[in-house]
Residue, then its C-alpha position, 0 to 999 in steps of 0.5 A: x971798362x975793357x972794350x970787347x969785340x963781338x967776334x974776336x980775332x984770336x990773332x989780336x986777342x990777348x989771353x984775358x979776352x980769350x979766357x972771358x970768351x971761354x967762360x961765356x962759352x961754358x956758361x952758355x953750354x952748361x946752363x942752356x935749356x937745350x940738351x947739348x952733347x959732343x960724341x965721337x964717330x962711334x957714338x961715345x959721349x965726350x961731353x954734354x951739359x946739365x939739360x942733356x944729362x937730365x934728359x938721359x936720367x943722370x944727376x950730372x954730366x960727369x955720370x953721363x960722359x963716357x957712355x955710348x949714345x948710339x944704343x940709346x936711340x930707339x929702333x936703330x935711329x942713332x945709326x941712321x943719323x950718324x950715317x947721314x952726318x957722315x954723308x951730308x954733314x948734318x941732320x936738321x930737326x928730326x923727331x927721335x926717341x931716346x932710352x932714359x937710364x930708368x927704361x923710359x922713352x923720351x921723345x925728342x926733337x934733335x939736330x946733329x952737326x959733324x966736325x970733319x978734319x982737312x981730309x974729310x974724315x968725321x972727327x966729332x959730332x955735336x948735337x942739339x936736343x929738345x925734350x919733346x914730351x909735352x909737345x908729343x903728348x899735345x900732338x897725341x891728344x890732338x890726334x885723339x880728339x881728331x879721331x873722336x871727332x871723326x867718329x862722332x861726325x861720321x856715325x852721327x844720326x843727324x846730317x853734319x857738314x863742315x863748311x868754309x867761310x863761303x858755305x862750300x862743303x868740305x866734308x860731309x857725314x853719312x846722314x848728310x848723304x841721306x838727307x841731301x840725296x847726294x853721295x859724299x863725293x858729290x856733296x864735297x865741293x858744292x855750295x850749300x846754297x845749291x841744295x836750298x830752295x831759291x826763296x830760302x836762300x836769303x834766309x840762309x845768307x842772313x843766318x850765316x851773317x849771324x854765325x860769323x858775327x856771334x859764332x852760332x845761328x839756327x834757321x830752317x830751310x827747305x831742300x831743292x834737291x829732294x831725296x829719292x822719295x820725292x817728299x818735301x823736306x824741311x831741315x832745321x840747320x844749326x850753324x856753329x862757327x870754327x867748331x872744326x880746325x878746317x871750318x864751320x860745322x852745320x848740323x842739319x836735322x830733317x823735322x818734316x815729320x816733326x812739323x807735320x805732327x805740330x800742324x796736326x796738334x794745332x789743328x786738333x787743338x783748333x778742333x777741340x776749341x771749336x768743339x767746346x764752343x759747339x758743345x756749349x751752344x748745342x747744350x743751351x740749344x737743347x735746353x731750349x728745344x726740350x721746353x719747345x718740344x715738351x710744351x708743344x707736346x703738352x699743348x698737342x695732348x689738350x687739343x682734339x683732332x679737329x682743333x684749328x691749331x693742332x696743325x700748327x702745333x704739329x708743324x712747330x713739333x716737326x721743326x723742333x724735331x729737325x732742329x734737335x737732329x741738327x744739334x746732334x750732328x753739332x754734338x757729334x763735331x764737338x766730340x762730346x755727344x752722349x752716345x746712345x745706340x739706336x736702331x737705325x734703318x740705313x736707307x732712311x739715314x742715308x736718304x736724309x744725309x743725301x742733301x747735306x752730302x751733295x753740298x759738301x762735294x764739288x760741282x764736278x762730282x756727282x753723288x749716287x745712291x743705291x738703297x736696299x729694297x727692304x729694311x736695313x736695320x742696324x744698331x748704332x748711334x745716329x751721330x756716329x753714323x753720320x760722322x763715318x759717312x761724312x768722313x768717307x765722302x770727304x775722302x772720296x772727294x778729295x780723291x777726285x781732283x779732276x771730278x768724277x762720281x761717289x756712290x753710296x750703296x746699301x745692301x743686306x748680305x750674309x757673312x759667307x758672301x764677303x771676305x772678312x779682314x783677318x784682323x776683324x773677327x766677326x760672328x756669322x750671320x746676316x749683315x748690312x753693307x754700306x759701301x762708299x766708292x769713287x772712281x778717283x786716283x785710288x790708294x797705293x798698297x803701301x798706304x793701304x797698309x796704314x790707312x786706319x792708323x792714327x795721324x797717318x795721312x797721304x795729304x800734303x803738310x797742313x792738310x789732312x789730320x790723319x784722324x778720320x779714317x781711324x775714327x771710322x774704323x773705331x766706330x765700326x768695330x764699336x758697333x760690332x762690324x768690320x770694314x774693308x778697302x778695295x783700291x788700286x792706283x788710278x782705279x778708284x776706291x771702295x770702303x765697305x762697312x758691315x753692320x750685324x743686321x737686325x731682324x726687325x724694327x722695335x715697336x718704337x721704330x714701327x710706330x714712329x713714337x712712344x705710347x703714353x706710359x702709366x703714371x705713379x705716386x712716388x716722389x721724384x727730385x728734379x734737379x736742372x739749372x735751366x728753369x724752363x727744363x725744370x719746369x717742363x719735367x715737373x709739369x709732365x711728371x705731375x700730370x702723371x700723378x708723381x709728387x715732384x721736388x724741384x731744385x735749381x742747383x746741386x746744393x739745393x738738391x742736397x738740402x731737399x735730401x736732408x729734409x725729404x731723403x727718406x721720401x725720395x724715390x727717384x733723383x732726376x738730374x741734368x749731367x752738366x750743371x755749374x756748381x756740381x755735375x749730375x753724376x757727383x751729385x748722384x754719388x753723394x746722395x747714393x752714398x746716403x741712400x744706396x737704393x736711390x734710383x737715378x735718371x740722368x738727362x742731358x744733350x751734352x756730357x763730359x766724356x769723363x763723367x760716368x753715366x750708368x756704368x751698368x748700374x741698374x738703379x741708373x738710366x739716362x735720357x737724351x735731350x730734347x725728349x718727348x713727354x712720353x719717353x720721359x714718363x716711360x723711362x721714369x716708370x721703367x726705372x722705378x719698376x726695377x727691383x731695387x738693388x743696393x749700389x756697391 
């Protein structure tokens, strides 16, 4: 095998060696994937390999040789390159574009080397060209992705930051400027830690370690630098590792309002659970009170005025009535009361509430009550009245952080003497005004515009449900009244509620009780799962001449109706029962006998259950009740002309 030198010396190489080297050169030239061409100084192509010919769109080098390369360069770039070769001897790796034979433009990366004679005249240009199509496409795609990223990044609704490995801010979008309270120029170059409360920074560091280990993390942070409005801001920060070529991305979302709503929902659910418990207790307690008061009343009817135990029975009755009032308050908090508007004297109502209100406020707050000289009668459910007074007094208490005075005032006014809010149209006439005022911090004009909106509150996160004033507004409007607010920051607040005034008390109110009503001979089906209540109702009705059938369950009542349906004139049923509620039972029986009258009794009703719906054959009596009230309601219902239910 012949020996060959890597760099043969032409003076010592024989013709065989030269032929072999030439063959190698020709093979490399022809088969190289890099386009190689040789041209004269005027651009005429005198030689090229297959790769370069294919770049220009020619099947073979022979078809390309002889053409001029200079016009094939887009935008005169060939002339500029030749000038630089003449001046500097070469062009190093520059990007350009060539016209192909088919009219398409080919992006290339080219290097040119000039060959000069002894006089320094350019005699030949050798070029090396790489097809840059794929690289150019990849670069354009990269630019397009960058443009799209910038568009999403800049215009995103969520705050976005690009952070380096040490949490320094490299870039920030417009939303981040709003959330963090700094312009982009000030955010960039700051460390994220500087914007987080000191007690949350360890949590931030832990989340960052998780990000670097697993590529993703989510944490909640509170901002130390607050925006101009000064409200505490809670951020939910989601971190993604190496999402952008310059660093990691942080998506920060302000969840302050969302967390506030979650807290209110949890509080509402707690209140609802307490309400269910309170309602259940009140239901059972009302049954006990119905029996206690009913049998006490029956005993009183059999006692003479000079009997020694009559005074004791009267005290039992008074205690039971006070317990019944407390039960109604408990039902009011349970949100499951049976709402029965009654004639109420605001003077008496405020006077009876004064003791309880005094226990709700602090020792550094004084409570005053100014009552009207004469009757101040309105029609409202007493439980709802207590609810609105308690809500407003508690609001006034919260507006007196350093102590002060809360005043309640009852007065009669004419509509022409007061200013009626434009959104609360009200008929003319005389009204009873109930004012709750304080000399506390007052309410800003911005907050006053939203006071009665559900879930609106000026209290900090976790305090206040935002439901109290909305409930007050709803109750006042349901009672055909209107409410106004007078307040200025630092000058206290006055809520004034106006209710249509009643001319005088009804006989029931004036006499403080009910006169016994006449009895009858009709048949009444009494249905109640509480044995003591069922027995009491039966005893009262039998004493007044009625024929009574008693059933402990709705199914037992249906069985009675199967046998005696034609004889039964009135269904007297509890509303809440375990197997079937009273309205469902009544619907079933009335379907079989449309003219059947129905009297519901309950101290606790599901808000979704209809009670009367305007049906003249149906009435309602709230537990606990007096015997005279029961007999009067039964007689009144039976005396109505029978109407077929539709």
